[in-house]
N, C-alpha and C positions, 0 to 999 in steps of 0.2 A: 572456371567461374569462381571457385573458392578463393583464388588469389585476389579477386576484385572485391571481396567482402568489405574491405576498409572503405570503399566508396559509399556503402549503404548509409551509414550515419551522416556522411558529409552532405547528402542531399537535403534532409530536413534542416541541417545546420545552415546551409546556403539559403533555404527558404526562410528561416528565422531572421537571418541577417537582412535579406531583401525586404521582407514584410516590415521589419523593424526600422527601416530607413525612413527618416522624415520625408514626407511627400504630401503635396496638396492636390495630386491628381485624383479627383473623385471617381474617375472612370476605371481606375485600376482595380482589378478583381483579385485581391490578395488571397481570397479563399481558393481560387483556382491555382495559384502558385503553390500553396500548401498542399492541396490535393494532388497536383501534378508531381511534386517532389516525392511525396510518400508513395504515390502510385508507381513511379519508376523504381523506388527503393523496394517495393513489394515484388516487382518483376525480377529485379536483381536477386532478391532473396530466394525466389523460386529457382533461379538458375544455380545459386549456391547449393540449395538443398538437393537438386538433381545431381549436381557434381558429387556431393558427399554420399548420396545413395549409391553412386557408381564407384565409390571407393576413394574419392578425392578428399583432400584436407589441405589446410594452409596454416601457416604461422609465420610471424615476422615480429622482430623487436629491435629496439635500438637503445643505446645507453642514454639515459636521461640526466643522470647526475652521478658523480663519483665522490665518495667520501673516504679518504684514506685508501685502503685496499678494496673497499666495497663499491661495486658498480651497481647502480639502481637502473634497471631497464624497464621500459614499457613497450607494449605491443599488442597484437591481436592474435587470436587463435580461432580456427574454425574446425569443429568436429560435429558429430551428430546432434548433440544438445544445442550447440550454437546455431546450427542451420535451422533446426525446427523453431527455436525461439525467434530467430530473425523473421521467419514467415509469419508467426503468430502476432508479433508486435506490429509489423508493418500492415498486415491485413486488418487487424482490429483498428489500428489507427486510421487506416484508409476508410473503413466503414463509418467510424465516428466522424471523420471530417466531412464525408459526403452527407451524412445524416444531419450534421450541424448546419448545412446550407438552409434547411427548412426550420430546424428548431431554434437557431440563433438569429434568424433573419430579422433585421431591424434593430439588433442590439446596439447600444450606444458605443460599446467597445469591441465591435466586431473585428476590427483589424488587430487589436491587441490580443483578442482571443485566439485567432489563427496563428499569430506569431508565437504565443506561448505553447500552443499545441505542437508546433514544429520544434520548439526548444525541448519540450518534454520527450518527444519521439526521438530526437537526437540523443538525449541523455540516456534513455532506456536502451537504445541500440548500442551506444558506446559501452554501457554496463555489460551487455550480453557478449560483446566481442572482446572485452578486456582479458588479457592473459595473466594478470596478477592482481593480488589483493589491493595494492596501493592505487592502481589505475581504476579498478572497480569502485574503490571507496570515493574517488573523485567524482565519478559519474553518479554514484549512489547519492552523494550530497546534492548534485545538480538535479537529480530526480526529485529530491525533497523540496528544493527551491521551486521547481516548476509546479509541483503539486500544490504548494502554498499559494502560488499566484493563481492557479486555476480554481482552487476551492474558494478563494476570496475574490473571484472575478467580479461579483456584484458587491463591492466593498462599501457601497452606500448603506447597506443593511448591516447594522452592528452584529447581528447573529452570524452572518457570513464571516466577518472579521474574526469573531471569537472562534469560529470553527477552523479557520485557516491557521490562526495562532496555536490552537490546541493541537492540530495535526503536526505543525512544524515543531513545537516544543516537545510533544510526547515522543515523536520519532527521534528527536535529538537525544533523548535519554538513552535509547537503545544504541544510537550511533556512537556516543561517547564510549560505552562499554565495548562496542565493536572495534573501535580504533585501538583501545587498550589491548584487546585480543590480538589484533593484527601485529602490534608491536611486540607482544610476548612471543608470538610465533616467529617473527623476524629475528628477535634476540637469540632464539634457540637455533635458527637455521641460517641466518644471513641472507635470506631470499624472500621475496614476495610472490614469486611465480607459483601458480597453481600446480604445475607439473612437478616441480622440484619439491614443493611442500608435501605433496601427496606421496612421492617416492620416499622421502625421509620419514614421514609419519608411518607409512606401511613397513619400513625397514626397522622401526624401533629406534631411530636416531634421535628422537626427541623424548625427553624425560616424560614419564607418564603423567606426573602432576602438571607440568607445564603444558602438555598437550591437552589434557582435560580442561584446564583453566582457559587456555587460549581458544579452544573450540567452543566452550560454553559462552565465553564473552563474545565470540564471533556470532554465535546464535542469538545473543541478545539484540544485535542489530537486526536480525531477521524477525525477532519477536516484535520489534517496533514497526518495521516496514510492513510486515505481513499481519499486523494487528492481532497478535497472539496474546492470550492472557499472561500477564496483567496489563499489557500496554495496548489493549484492544479499544480503549475508550475513544480514541480519536476518529475511528472510521465511521461509525454511525452519524456523528455530528457533521462529518465531511460531506454528507448528502446535501448540505445547504448549497453547494455549488451547482452549476448547470448539469442537467442529467447526462448529456453526452460525456462530460468530464467524469461523472461517476462510472460510466461504462468503461472509459479508457483507463482511468487511474485505479479505481477501486474494484475492478472486476477482472481485468485482463493483463495489466502491465505492472503498475507500481507495486501493488500488494503482492504480485507474483515475484518481485525482485528478491524478497526474503527466501522464498522457496527455491528460487534459482540459485541463490548464494549457497544454500546448504547442498544443493545438487552439484554445483560447480566445485565446491571444496569437499565433496563427499569422502574422498580418500582420507582426509584429515579427520573427519568425524568418525568414519568407520574404524579408525585405529584406536578410538577411545570409547570403551563400553560405557563409561560414565556420561560422556557427552551424548551418546546415542540414547541412553535412558532419559536424559533431560528432554531431548527433542521429542521423543515418543510420548512421554507423559504430558508435556505442555501441549502437544498437538491433540491428544485425546481429551484432556480437560477442556481445551478451547472448543473442540468440536461439539461436545454436549452442552457446555456452558452457554455458548452463543445461540445454539438451537433453542434452548429453553426461552430465551428472551425474544426470539423471532416469533414464538407462538402467540404473543399478545399484542404485537404491534398493529396500529391502525394505519400508519403511514406506509404506503406501498414501497417507497424507497428504503425505509428503515427495515422492512422485512428482508429485502434483498441485501441490505448492508450486513445485518446479523447473519444472514445465510452465507455471505462471503467469508466472514470471520470463521464460521463453522467449517466451511469447505476447505479453507486454508489449514484449519486444524487437522482435517483428514489427511491432507498432503504431508504435513509434518509427522503425523502418526505413522504413515507409511514409510517415510524416509527414516525415521528413528528406529523402526523395527526391522530395517534391512531391505525394505521394499523400494529400492532405488527407482526402478522402472515404473512401478505402480504409482508412487508419489508424484513423479514427474509427468506421467501420462495423465493423471487427474488434473495436474496444472494446465495441460494443453486442452483437454476437453472442457474444463471449467471456464477457460478463457472464452470459448465460443458461446456456450449456452448462458453464461452469466452476462456477457456483453449483450446478447440477444434480449435477456430479461430486463436489463437496465434500459436499453433503447426502447423496448416495448413499454416499459413504465413511463418513459419520456413521451412516447406517442400518446399514451392515455392522459398524462398530465397536460400535454399541449392541447388536447381536445376538450378536456373537462375543466381545466383551470384549478384543480385541486389534487392533493396527494392523499387525501383521506379516503380509504376504501369504503367506509360506511356511507359516503356520499355518492357512490358509484352504483354499479349493478346493471346487468343487461346490455353491457357495451358491445358484446360480440355481434349483436344485430346491427349496430351502427358502424362498428370497426372490425369487419371480418378478417382482414389481413393481419392487423395487429393482434386480434384475439387468437387466431389459429397459430400464428408463429409463437405467441406467448405460451400456448398450450404445449407446443413441441419443446420449448425451452424448459418449461416446468416439469414435463415428464422426464427430460434428460437429467434435471437436477434431482428429481425424486428417485432416480435409478431404475426407471421402468425399462425393461428390455424391448427392443434392441438398441435403444438410443445411447448417446455417447456416455452419459454418466453411469450407466449400468456397468459397462465394461471396466471403467477405471476405478469406480468405487468398490466393485466386487474384488478386484485385484488387491486393493488395500486391506479389505476385511479378511481376505484369504490369508494374506501375509500375517495379519494380526492374530488370526486363529492359531497358526502354528507357532508364533513367537510369544504371544502374551494373551491368554484367554480373557483376562480381565479387560484389557483394552479392546479386545474383539467385541465383547458384549456392550461396552460403552459405545463403540462405533455402531453397533446394531440399533441400540436405543436412539442414538442421534439420527440414524437413518430414518427411523419411524417418525421422529419429530419433523425431519425435513419434509417427508411426504405429507405430513399433516399441515404444516404451515404454508407450503406452496399451494396445496389444494385449497386451503382456506382463502388464500389471496386470490387464486384464480376464480373461485366461485363468487366472492364478494365483488370482484371487479367486473367480470364479464357475464355472469349468469344471474338468474333470478330477476325479480322485478326491479326497475329503476327506483332508487331510494331518494332521488332528487329530480322530480319531473321537470322542473324548469331548466336545470343544468343539462339533463338528458336530451331535451328538445334541441339544444344548441350543438350537440356532438355530431361530428362527422369524421370520416376516415382521414388520416394524415396524408399529406401529399406524397407523391411517388418517391421524391428524393429522400423521404424518411422510411417509406415502406420497403423499397428495394433492398437496402441494407438488412432489414429485418428478415426478408426472404432468404437472402444469401446466408446469413448467420443461422437461420433455422435449418437450412439444408446441411450445413456443417455440423450443427448440434445433433442432427439425426444420423449422420453417416461417419463422422470422424472417429467414433468409437471403434469401428471395425478395424482400424489400424492397430489396435491393441488386442484384438480378439484372439485368444489362443487357438480356436478351431481354424483360423485363417493364417496361422503361423506367427501371429503377433509381430508384424513388420516393425512397429515402433521399438519393441524390445531388441530387435536385431540391430537397429540403428543407434539406439541410446541405451547403453547398459554399463554396469560396473562389474568387472570380472566376467566369469563365464555366464552365458545365458542359460537359465533353467526355469522351468515352469512348475509351480506347486500343483499338486493334485487336488482338484476340487472335491470337497466332501459334502455329504448330505446335510450336515449341520450348517455349513456356510450357505449352501444353496437354499435350504428351507428357511434359515434364519433371515437371510437378506430378503427373500421373497415375502416372507411374513411381515417384515418391517414396512416395506412400501405399501403392501396391500392393506395392512392394518391402519397405517397413517392416512391413506386415501379414504378408506371406508368410514373411519371415525369422523374425519372432516366433513364428508358428505352427509353423514348421519346428523351432524349438528347444524350445518349451514344450509344444506340443500333440502333434506327431508324434514328437519325439525324434530326428529325422533328423540334426540337428546337435547334437553334444555340448556342453552348456553348460559342463561342467567342463573340457573340452578347450580351449574358447575362453578361459576364465578363466586356465588354466595357460599357454597360449601368449601371452596378453597380460597377464601378471601385473603388470608395471610400470604399464601403462595402467590396469588394473583398480584397483590400489592407489591410483593418483593420483586416479581418479574417486571412489572410496569415501571418500577423505580430502578431497574437495572442493577439489582442487588445492592443498591446504594453505593456502589464503587465510585461513580462519578462524584457523588456528594462527598465521599471520604477524601477523594483527591482534591476536591475544591477546598475543603476545610484545611487539609494538611498542606497542600502546596500553594494554592492561590491565596486563600485567606491567611495561611501561615506566613507566606512571604510578605503580605501586606502588614500583618501584625509585627513581623520582624522589622519591617521598614519603620513602623511607628516607634518601636523600641529604640532603634538606631537614631531616629530623628530626635527622640527625647534625650538620649545620651548626648547627642551633638549640641542640642539647645541648652540643656541644663548642666551637664557635666563639663563638656569641652568649652562651651562659651562661658560657663561659670568660672572655670579655671583662668581663661584668658581675661575675662572682666575682673576677676579677683586679683590677678597679678597687676593689672592696670591700676586698680584701686589702691592696692598696697604700695605700688610705686609712687602714686600721687601723694598718698598719706606720708610715705617716708620722705618725699621731697619737701612737703610742707612742714613736717616735724623737725627735720634736721637743717633745712635751708641750704643743703649742699647743691641743689640743682634749681635752676630757674623753672618756675611752673609752666611758662609758655613753651620752653624748650621740651620739657617732658610731655606736655599735651601734644605738641607737634610731632614728636617721635611716635607716641602711641597712636595718634590718628593716622600717621603715615604708614605704620605697620598694618593698621586696620584696613586702610584703603588698598594697600598692596594685596592683602589676603582677599579682599572683596573682588578685585580685578581678576585675580587668579581663579577664584571659585567660579566667577561668571564664565571665564574661558573654558573651564572643565565642565561646567553645567551644559554648555552647548553640545558637548560630546554625548550627553545623555538625553537624546531627543525623544526616546520612546518609540522611534520608528524602526521596525524590524529591518526594513530595507537598508537603512543607514548602517545598522550593525552588520548586516551581511556584506555590504560594500567594504566596511572597515576590516572585516575578517578576510575578505578576498585580497585586499591590498596588503594586509599583514602576511598572508600566505605567500604572495608573490615576493615581497621583500625578504621573507625568511628563506625562500628557495634561492633567491639571488645571493644572499649571504652564505647559504649552505654551499652553493656551487663555487663561489669565489674563495670561500674559506677552505674548501676541499682541495 
């Protein structure tokens, strides 16, 4: 079955092509086409995983282009990490597409929505299967395009357009650095293939400076895609898109691409201590930084958004400190419980019509399936044993304890904050008295097409952690590992530290919001500067807005002034001097001079209008122009080679 893995991404690709075809057949169920394609892809992924568990593997490549003596190949590879990710991506995508039958029912762009979902799934599966950095980068960019289209699905709302543009442009900043890193590594090795790059890096065949710089720039792409500090700002705003999109892109797949990249190119990173330190510290800072902002959010999806940023930080922390299996296992467990929480929030929003938790309360009585599945996902996120998050987060913190005590305690504090903010969100949403009686009266449980995916994901959030449990032999570590498999010895400091973190977080949240023993208002008043700082997200978004958005607009005004005053002034001055000279000397006929000057002006005007049409301001047009340029460039590259 592993040899058939290349078929898996082709199924959603075919679905995208079919759904995207112009058609006037109103009876066509495009949603069923998308669900059927990803459902078959999921079954094939299970077959591939079973084959890999039994010792199977597969790889194939072909020459894509030849330049001089260098042959550039592209292909696919299937190993333990690939097989697991194929199952995760297809399963979560399947759950999201089924859930969307209810959530997106009646949407005016229902067909387009399912088409882009299929395109996104194809791009993510292609990224997972890619056997080299160049092919991965192509799918990496396609994932970014698909994300942009899904975030801006309701583009009639300017806020959604701004969120889509912000996500696209912010991640592009990391992607540019990533591409430079890829080229640095290629210039040193002459190959893009992960296997060859890893072997050369581990053998010391790449200079230490080039390796460190290339790996850090490669990581910059992961910082953008996985919303790590300081490129984290796009992900919370991306919650403006449909909630199923949030579950698919910003919990389980797209943001996971950055972590997957570090895992796939891990031999390169592991050969550079400097790069590993950067990965670890960026991860640790992001974990606690995002957790602090989640503490004060009123929007249920914003809580989950900052939680996602924080948990991705945990994954990077583990990978950077040498916990290859721990970081990637948290990627897998997080995919299930965070997708569950996002879809659970969507069920709540669908029923209440609001995202503000302060307008909710008592919903578990009206929505028991949504409520109890949410509680399971919340407990898994908080790291409460024996749920999924407990096993994976503990492995990361155990790795940190032995590798870097400072980062270990940062992780423990972030874990306590995680337990606090998810308990707070759970109580405000599902327990206590309803805070909006009129809204509460209209609430009812979501339809089965939405609750069944919640139940399936809840079962996985409760059980998948056992695949990494050391007492059970840690099957995940046996399947996905770097070097020899070994288990760190659990210490009492880690055990009690982690336990105290989630217990303290849960109890403090209940003391404030359930029992009222600690005054919320008194805390806010006493810590007003801190509260204001967190509510305003450390003013980083404002700084970026002034520096990049308003800065770009200001630069445009300066350039416009130079064009009108300086450039036009020179042109008009030359024309005036020419006319004066013609009148003063009588060497030229005035009508001839005026005709020449006007002719030049008309020519410049026509040319400027032609170039002006190229600057439409439509991102879609720029993407199309970029794609055409890439195709032409490749054609020239192949022919010239």
